[in-house]
N, C-alpha and C positions, 0 to 999 in steps of 0.2 A: 503493500500500499503506500502510495507517494502521498505526503503531506500538502492539503490545500491551504494556503496562507490565508489566514483568516483576519485575525487582529493581532495587535501587539498588547500582551497583557499588563505588560511593566508598570504601567502609570496605576494599575488598579490594586496592585499588590502591595502590602504592607512590610518593608524590609526590616522587621524589627525582631528576628527570631533569636531568643537567647540574649536579648538587650539588656534585660534587669533580672534581678533577684526576685522572687516570690516576696509579697509584703507579709508582714509578721501575721495578720489572722490567717493568712493560706498557710504558712509555717506551723502555723498551730493545729490547724486541719490536717495537715499531712503526718505532723508528730502524732496526732491521735490515731491517725489510720495505721501508721506503723507500730505501735503499741498495742492497739486494741486487740489484733488478731494478725494472722499470716498474710502477706498480700500475695496475690498471685505473681507467680514469675513470667507469665506469658497472658497478655490480654489480645484478643483479636477483635476486630471492630468491622461490621458491615455498615458503611457510611453511606445511608441512603436518606432521599428526601430534598435533595438539591432542586430537582425540577419542581416538585410541589410547592416548596419554600419560595422559588422565583414567582410561580403562578399567582401565590398568594400576595405578593408585593407588587404585582403588575410588571415583572420584569423579565427579560429574556432567560431560557435556561440555562445560558452559559453564565449567567450572573450568578445563579445559584451554585454552579461550580466554582466559580472563582471566590465566591463567599464562602464555601467550604473550606477552602485554604487556611483561613484564620483559625477554624476549628482543628485542623490538623496540627497547625502550630502549637496550637494551646495544648492538645492532648500529649503531642510529643514530649513537650517541656514538661509538662506535670509528671509524665511516667518517667522521664529521666532525674525529676527531682524527687520523686517517690522511692526510686530504686526498681521499679519494675524493670526485667533484664529483656523481655522481649515484648513488641508490640508488631501484629500483623495487621494492616489495613488493606482491606478489599477494596482495590482502586478501580481495576476495570475487569470485567469478566468477560470469559469467551464470549457469552450471550452478548454482551455490549457492542461486539462488532456489527450485529444487526441494525444499529441505529444509523441516523442518517448519516452519510458521508462527511457531511460539514461538521455534524456536531463531533464525530468520531476524532475529526483531523482538529478542531478546536481543543479538545481534551488533551490530546498527544503534545500540542504546541503548549496548553497549559503546564502540562507535566516538566516538558522542557524547561521553560521559563523558571518553575518554582525549583528544580533540582540545580538549575544552573548558577540560580541566587543564592541559595541556601546551603549548598555542599561544604563551602568553606566554613560557616558557621557550625554546622554540624560535625564537622570533622573537629573543629577546634574545641568542642563538648565531647568528645570521645564517642561518637555515636557511629555506628557501624550501619552502612545501607547493604541491604540484600533485598534481591528481586526473585519472586517464585512466579512460574506462570509460562506459556507456551510463547516464550520470548521471540522465537524464528519469525513470528507473525507480526511483529512490531516493524516499524519503518527503521531503515538502516540509521537515520539520525537519532532515534530515541535509542536505538541497541548501543549507539557508540556513545552516548552521554552518559549512560548508566553502567556501562562497562568502566568508564573513567572514574565514576563515583564510587563504584564498588571496589575498584583498585586503590583508590585513594585511601578508602576507611575501612578496608579489611583488617586492620590490627585493632581497631578501636574494640573496647569492650565495656563500655558503661551500660549502651543500650544498644540492643539490634532493632532497627527499624526495617521490617520486613515488609516489603510491597508486593502486594499479590496483583499482577498485571497480566491481563491475556488469560486468567487463571479461572479454572473450574476446578472443584473437587471430583467430578467423573474423569475428568482430563487427567487428573493426577494419578488418580487408581489406575485408569487404562495404562498410562504410562510405565507406571510401575510393574504392571502385569506383563507388558510387552517386554521390559528390560530383564524380568525374571525368567521370562520363556525363551529370550536369546541366551542368556548365561546357562541355562537348562541344556537348550540343543548344543551350545558350544563346548559342554562338558565342565564348565566351571562351576556348577552349582547343581548338588543332589536335591531333588524334589523333596526327599524325606526329611531334609533340613528346614523346609520353608515353614514358618510359624509367624505369629504376630509380630514380633521384634524384627524378623528378618524382612519382612513385608515392609514395615515401617521405614526401613533403612533405604529403601528404593524409592520411596515418596520424596518430594521436592522439598520437603521441611526435614529431612533426616539429621540435619544437623541441629535442630532445635527442639526443645520439649514442646508436648501437644499444649494447646492453650487452656488454662483452669478457668478462665472466663471470656465468654464471647459476647460482644455487645451488638444489639441491632436496633439502629434508629428508624424514625419515622411511623412507628405504629404498626408496623409489620410482623407477621408473626411466622416467619420462616427463615431458614438459613441460605437459601437460594443458593444451592450448590456450592457452597464454600467451605473447605476444610472438613469435608464429610467424614474420613477415617479419622483424622486428628481430633474432631470435635465428640467423640464416642461418651467422653466423661466430661465434657465443658460444663460449667454453669453458664446458662443462657438468661441474657437480661434484655428485656424489651423495653424501650422507651418511646413514646410519642413524639419526642422532640425531633425535628427535622435536624439534619446533620449542619446546617449553617449555624444554627442555633446551639449546637452540642459545644459545651465547653467543660474547664475542670471540674465546675461544680456537679455537672451531671455526671462525669467520671467517678467521681467521690462517692456519689450515690450509689453508682454500680458496684463499687468496690465495698462499700458497707452492705450492700445486699449480698454479695458473694460472701464476706466474712460471717453472715448471719446463718448461712446455710451450712447443713451438715453433710458432708460428701461420704458417702457410706462405701461406693465401689463394690456393691454387691454383699456388702455385709450389715450386721444388723446395729442399730444404735447403741446397743449395749456393748458391742464388740468394740465400736469406735471409741466409746467414752472410756471402755476399760482401759485403752492404749492410753489415753490422755489424764487418767489420773495417776499421780505418781505413787508407787508401792509404799506402804507405810513400814516404818522401821520398827522390827520387833525387839522389844527390850528382855533382856535376860536378867 
């Protein structure tokens, strides 16, 4: 696909990523979240509602996508400050290729603009950029920009910002099956050794843990072909907030909800509680 020149987004984007520390009240909230219970290591977000947000405000769909960049900035910064280790953003699905070519080109140009402007700031703040998805479908210009960004930030370890681009969960499972079949045919893999752990090692997310918390904005109650294998035990949080209005306060609400849930993984509540109660010391 060749990019169609749509517009220059630079004047509409706010160039202030990581320009200031959180204020005192926000620092207090973050401290409470850290101390009250375990934080999710990996948060995945389905960023939905840009178009409906724009329509409600009498704006163009692209205005909604541009406004959503500010939400990305605030969520990335707050996750970095909290100590969340992995953040996966569902940026563009394989199904999104069906949208009008003009909108797809505009989305790609917006992506190039944001990454080009903010890569240095992300790098300076020890954030690593990773991309998952059917990258071969992306325009060459996009692939070049992404490769440079990933190469520059590959040694950073404070937060992995995982961008799901031209991604779908079904594609991810299918490509893993094909790779496993190829290795079996080549004599590199014994079919009897295939289990859940080995299968997961063939997924595009093999190097990162599964998400403990998945957030879906805009009031929809589905995960839309996102991280289907990896979300088997994710806590899912739905909010009516459209993505352009989603900020750290809504992220904190989702984390509080996550911390209030009991994650049993097939066990009973009594088993889970027994593990969390310290064993009593017997006096003799």
